[in-house]
C-alpha positions as CSV (number, residue, x, y, z in Angstrom):
1,M,68.2,193.3,73.8
2,H,64.6,194.4,74.0
3,W,63.9,192.6,77.3
4,L,67.0,194.1,78.7
5,A,65.8,197.6,77.9
6,V,62.5,196.9,79.4
7,S,64.1,195.5,82.6
8,L,66.4,198.5,82.9
9,L,63.4,200.8,82.5
10,L,61.5,199.0,85.3
11,M,64.5,199.1,87.6
12,T,65.3,202.7,87.1
13,A,61.9,204.2,86.3
14,G,61.6,207.8,87.4
15,C,64.2,209.8,89.3
16,A,65.6,209.4,92.8
17,Q,63.4,211.4,95.1
18,E,63.9,213.8,98.0
19,L,63.5,212.5,101.5
20,G,60.3,214.4,102.1
21,D,58.7,213.2,105.3
22,L,61.1,210.4,105.8
23,E,63.0,211.1,109.0
24,L,66.5,209.7,109.3
25,T,68.7,209.0,112.4
26,D,72.4,209.9,112.1
27,Q,74.3,208.8,115.2
28,H,78.0,208.2,115.5
29,G,80.4,207.2,118.3
30,L,77.9,205.0,120.1
31,V,79.3,202.4,122.5
32,E,78.8,198.6,121.8
33,P,76.6,196.8,121.3
34,K,75.5,198.6,118.1
35,L,75.1,198.1,114.4
36,E,76.5,200.2,111.6
37,F,74.4,200.8,108.6
38,L,76.6,200.8,105.5
39,G,74.0,201.9,103.0
40,V,71.7,199.9,100.7
41,A,71.3,196.6,102.6
42,G,74.7,196.5,104.3
43,V,75.0,196.1,108.1
44,L,78.1,195.5,110.3
45,I,78.0,194.3,113.9
46,H,80.9,193.8,116.2
47,W,80.4,191.4,119.2
48,R,82.9,190.0,121.7
49,D,85.9,190.6,119.4
50,E,84.2,189.1,116.4
51,G,82.2,190.7,113.6
52,V,79.3,189.7,111.3
53,L,78.7,191.5,108.1
54,F,75.5,191.5,106.0
55,D,75.3,192.2,102.2
56,P,77.9,195.0,101.9
57,F,77.6,197.2,98.8
58,F,79.3,200.5,98.1
59,S,79.8,200.8,94.3
60,R,76.5,202.5,93.3
61,P,77.0,202.2,89.5
62,S,75.2,204.7,87.2
63,I,72.6,203.6,84.7
64,A,75.2,203.4,82.0
65,E,77.6,201.4,84.2
66,L,74.9,198.7,84.8
67,F,75.9,197.2,81.4
68,W,79.5,196.8,82.4
69,L,79.6,196.3,86.2
70,K,82.7,196.2,88.3
71,P,83.4,197.0,91.9
72,D,84.3,200.6,92.6
73,T,87.3,199.7,94.7
74,H,88.1,203.3,95.5
75,E,84.6,203.8,97.0
76,I,84.8,200.6,98.9
77,D,88.2,201.4,100.4
78,L,87.0,204.9,101.3
79,R,83.7,203.8,102.9
80,M,84.3,200.4,104.5
81,P,84.6,200.6,108.3
82,P,87.3,198.5,110.0
83,A,86.2,194.9,109.7
84,T,89.3,192.7,110.2
85,D,87.4,191.0,113.1
86,V,84.6,189.8,110.7
87,S,84.6,186.0,110.4
88,M,81.1,185.6,109.1
89,L,79.8,187.4,106.0
90,L,76.1,186.7,105.2
91,V,74.6,187.2,101.8
92,G,70.9,187.1,101.1
93,H,70.8,186.7,97.3
94,G,72.9,187.1,94.1
95,H,71.8,190.5,92.7
96,Y,74.7,192.9,92.1
97,D,73.6,195.3,94.8
98,H,74.2,192.5,97.3
99,L,77.1,190.6,95.8
100,L,79.2,192.8,93.5
101,D,81.6,194.1,96.2
102,V,81.8,191.0,98.4
103,A,84.9,189.5,96.9
104,W,87.0,192.7,97.1
105,I,85.9,193.2,100.7
106,M,86.8,189.6,101.7
107,R,90.3,190.1,100.2
108,Q,91.1,193.6,101.3
109,H,89.0,194.3,104.5
110,S,87.8,191.0,106.0
111,P,90.6,188.5,105.3
112,H,89.5,186.1,107.9
113,A,85.8,186.0,106.8
114,T,83.9,183.1,105.5
115,V,80.9,183.9,103.3
116,Y,77.6,182.0,103.7
117,A,75.3,182.3,100.8
118,S,73.1,180.4,98.3
119,R,74.6,177.8,96.1
120,S,74.2,180.1,93.0
121,A,75.9,183.1,94.8
122,G,78.7,180.8,95.8
123,H,79.3,179.9,92.1
124,V,79.7,183.6,91.4
125,L,82.1,184.3,94.3
126,R,84.4,181.4,93.5
127,A,85.5,183.3,90.4
128,E,87.6,185.4,92.8
129,I,87.5,183.7,96.3
130,A,89.0,180.4,97.4
131,A,86.5,177.7,97.6
132,D,87.2,177.0,101.3
133,R,86.0,180.5,102.2
134,V,82.6,180.1,100.4
135,V,79.8,178.0,102.1
136,N,76.6,176.9,100.5
137,A,74.0,177.7,103.2
138,E,71.0,176.1,101.5
139,P,71.3,172.6,103.0
140,R,70.8,174.1,106.5
141,M,68.1,176.7,105.7
142,A,64.8,176.5,107.5
143,S,62.1,175.7,105.0
144,L,58.3,175.9,104.6
145,S,56.3,173.0,106.0
146,S,53.4,171.3,104.3
147,D,51.1,172.5,107.0
148,L,48.1,174.6,106.3
149,P,48.8,177.4,106.8
150,P,52.5,176.7,106.1
151,R,55.2,177.7,108.6
152,M,59.0,177.7,108.7
153,I,60.6,174.6,110.2
154,A,64.3,174.6,111.3
155,K,66.6,171.8,110.3
156,Q,68.0,169.5,112.9
157,D,71.4,171.2,112.8
158,P,70.6,174.7,111.5
159,W,73.3,176.9,112.9
160,F,76.6,178.1,111.4
161,Y,79.1,179.4,114.1
162,T,81.8,182.0,113.8
163,Q,85.4,181.0,114.4
164,K,85.4,181.9,118.1
165,G,81.8,180.7,118.6
166,H,80.4,184.0,119.8
167,I,78.0,184.5,116.9
168,R,75.8,182.0,115.1
169,A,73.5,182.3,112.0
170,M,70.6,180.3,110.6
171,P,69.6,180.6,106.9
172,I,65.9,180.8,106.2
173,E,64.1,180.1,102.9
174,S,62.8,183.4,101.5
175,M,61.8,185.0,98.2
176,H,62.4,188.3,96.4
177,A,59.5,190.5,95.8
178,P,59.0,191.8,92.2
179,N,61.2,194.8,91.5
180,A,58.3,196.5,89.7
181,L,55.7,194.8,87.5
182,T,57.8,191.6,87.3
183,R,60.8,189.9,88.9
184,I,64.1,190.9,87.3
185,M,67.4,189.0,87.3
186,G,65.9,185.6,88.4
187,G,67.5,182.3,87.7
188,A,70.6,180.6,89.2
189,Y,74.1,179.4,88.3
190,E,74.9,175.7,88.4
191,T,78.7,175.8,88.0
192,D,81.5,178.0,89.2
193,L,82.2,181.1,87.1
194,T,85.7,182.1,86.0
195,A,85.0,185.9,86.2
196,L,82.4,188.1,87.9
197,P,79.4,188.9,85.6
198,K,79.5,192.2,83.7
199,G,75.9,193.0,82.6
200,F,73.4,193.6,85.5
201,W,71.1,190.9,84.1
202,N,73.8,188.2,84.7
203,W,73.7,188.8,88.5
204,K,71.2,186.0,89.0
205,E,69.1,186.0,92.2
206,G,69.5,182.3,93.1
207,Q,67.8,181.1,96.3
208,T,66.9,184.2,98.4
209,L,67.8,183.7,102.1
210,A,66.8,185.5,105.3
211,W,69.0,185.1,108.3
212,L,68.4,184.6,112.1
213,V,71.5,185.7,113.9
214,D,72.3,185.1,117.6
215,L,74.9,187.1,119.6
216,L,76.0,184.7,122.2
217,G,77.1,185.2,125.8
218,E,79.8,183.4,127.7
219,D,77.4,180.5,128.4
220,G,76.7,180.0,124.7
221,K,73.1,181.2,125.1
222,P,71.7,184.1,122.9
223,I,71.8,187.5,124.4
224,Y,70.5,189.2,121.2
225,R,68.5,187.6,118.5
226,I,68.5,189.5,115.2
227,H,66.3,188.7,112.2
228,Y,67.6,190.0,108.9
229,Q,65.1,190.0,106.1
230,D,67.2,190.3,103.0
231,S,64.3,191.2,100.6
232,A,60.7,192.1,101.0
233,S,58.7,188.9,100.7
234,S,55.2,187.6,101.0
235,A,54.3,185.7,104.2
236,P,55.6,183.4,105.5
237,Y,58.7,183.4,103.3
238,G,61.7,184.5,105.4
239,F,59.9,184.3,108.7
240,P,62.1,182.9,111.5
241,P,61.1,179.5,112.7
242,V,59.7,179.2,116.2
243,L,62.4,177.7,118.4
244,D,62.0,176.0,121.7
245,D,64.7,178.0,123.5
246,G,62.3,180.7,124.7
247,K,64.3,183.5,123.1
248,S,62.4,186.1,121.1
249,V,63.6,188.3,118.3
250,D,65.1,191.5,119.7
251,V,66.0,193.3,116.4
252,E,64.3,193.2,113.0
253,I,66.4,194.5,110.1
254,L,63.9,195.0,107.2
255,P,64.4,196.2,103.6
256,V,62.0,198.8,102.2
257,A,62.7,198.1,98.5
258,S,59.7,196.6,96.7
259,F,57.6,196.4,99.9
260,Q,54.5,197.3,98.0
261,H,54.9,194.2,95.9
262,A,54.9,191.7,98.8
263,D,51.7,190.5,100.4
264,H,51.1,191.8,103.9
265,Y,54.7,192.8,104.3
266,P,55.9,193.4,106.9
267,R,52.8,193.5,109.2
268,T,52.4,189.7,109.5
269,L,56.1,189.2,110.2
270,L,56.1,191.8,112.9
271,A,53.0,190.3,114.4
272,Q,55.0,187.1,114.9
273,T,58.3,188.5,116.0
274,Q,57.3,191.6,118.1
275,P,60.8,193.0,118.1
276,R,62.1,195.7,120.5
277,L,63.9,197.5,117.6
278,V,63.1,197.7,113.9
279,V,65.9,199.0,111.6
280,L,64.9,199.9,108.0
281,V,67.5,199.3,105.3
282,H,67.6,199.2,101.5
283,W,65.4,202.4,101.4
284,E,67.8,204.7,99.5
285,D,68.4,205.0,95.8
286,F,71.7,203.2,94.9
287,V,71.8,203.8,91.1
288,G,74.5,206.5,91.0
289,G,74.4,209.3,93.4
290,T,76.2,209.6,96.7
291,P,75.3,208.3,100.2
292,D,76.3,211.6,101.7
293,D,73.2,213.1,100.1
294,P,70.8,210.2,100.0
295,R,67.6,210.0,98.0
296,I,64.6,207.7,98.3
297,L,64.6,204.7,96.1
298,R,63.0,205.7,92.8
299,G,59.5,204.4,92.2
300,Q,58.7,204.4,96.0
301,N,57.2,207.7,97.2
302,D,55.3,206.2,100.2
303,E,58.2,205.1,102.4
304,S,57.2,207.4,105.2
305,L,53.7,205.8,105.2
306,L,55.4,202.4,105.6
307,V,57.3,203.7,108.6
308,E,54.0,204.7,110.2
309,Q,52.4,201.3,109.4
310,I,55.4,199.6,111.1
311,K,55.1,201.7,114.2
312,Q,51.5,200.6,114.5
313,S,52.6,196.9,114.2
314,V,55.3,196.7,116.9
315,P,54.9,196.6,120.7
316,S,54.6,199.7,122.8
317,G,58.0,201.2,123.4
318,A,59.6,199.5,120.4
319,Q,61.9,201.7,118.3
320,V,61.5,202.1,114.5
321,I,64.6,203.6,113.0
322,T,65.6,204.6,109.4
323,P,69.3,205.3,109.6
324,H,71.3,207.5,107.4
325,P,74.0,205.7,105.4
326,F,77.1,205.1,107.6
327,S,75.4,206.0,110.8
328,E,75.0,203.8,113.9
329,V,72.1,202.3,115.8
330,A,72.3,201.2,119.4
331,L,71.0,197.7,120.1
332,P,68.3,197.5,122.9
333,A,69.4,197.1,126.5
334,M,70.5,193.6,127.4
335,G,68.2,191.3,129.3
336,G,65.2,191.5,126.9
337,R,62.8,188.7,126.2
């Protein structure tokens, strides 16, 4: 158990911190198109009578509860916005703060959703979700080329489409930055589980994925292109491949957690994508506490500095937003690049 104690110490070192200079937006009642920030890394987008959901997590277990994890179904049911139109649920990796609540949400809140995740995450979810609702996204993920310098290359058939065909998503090979001095909860599952893991150390990372998501118009062409970086990563992991359709990234959804442990993150990514809107997620402490009174993720006291660095890395006029949990963010005006 020694290594578990060390891991837990690294994960929860220090105390959750006051917001300090970090400025949050807190908007509600916005008209579509918009995104809803669900706290931690969760994002919900409704588009043309369909929905796409990213990494929903509401349970926020205390330090003691990390040794016997289970979804906080009361908190999920209290906090989860309406999501019966969600037909695509995207998961970036298998840690508990990305995967623990997914099965309950799929059963109780998004009964028509299919989840797209890594092979390992799928093995975990099949403990509670029917196999036909769980898709291994790895065979279609854009992967690093052998070029120097390396770059992301899309597969010949890279897209997954929602049931009505209004939203599509492309998985991208990514990596998880170290949580502190080392990477915690690595590894992968090779067979289906019969029950969800209990100890936090058994929520194995698996292959980390970023996602490129297109919101499509009536002609099937992308109106919005959204890049969701599931974890801070060293370049060029997680970068969207350059496509030949002429469409640029409109929205970057970027996690703050562990940003200081990833090389050149996210400056080199933003230099490539040049988005019109950057939304920062996974910035708040999620070990216990309440999203009604959020604190900065413990161990990271320079988040406001990161925000300033990002503002210097995006085009003039681009927005950089750190939303309050359960607030909304308007997407940029249609007709962008």
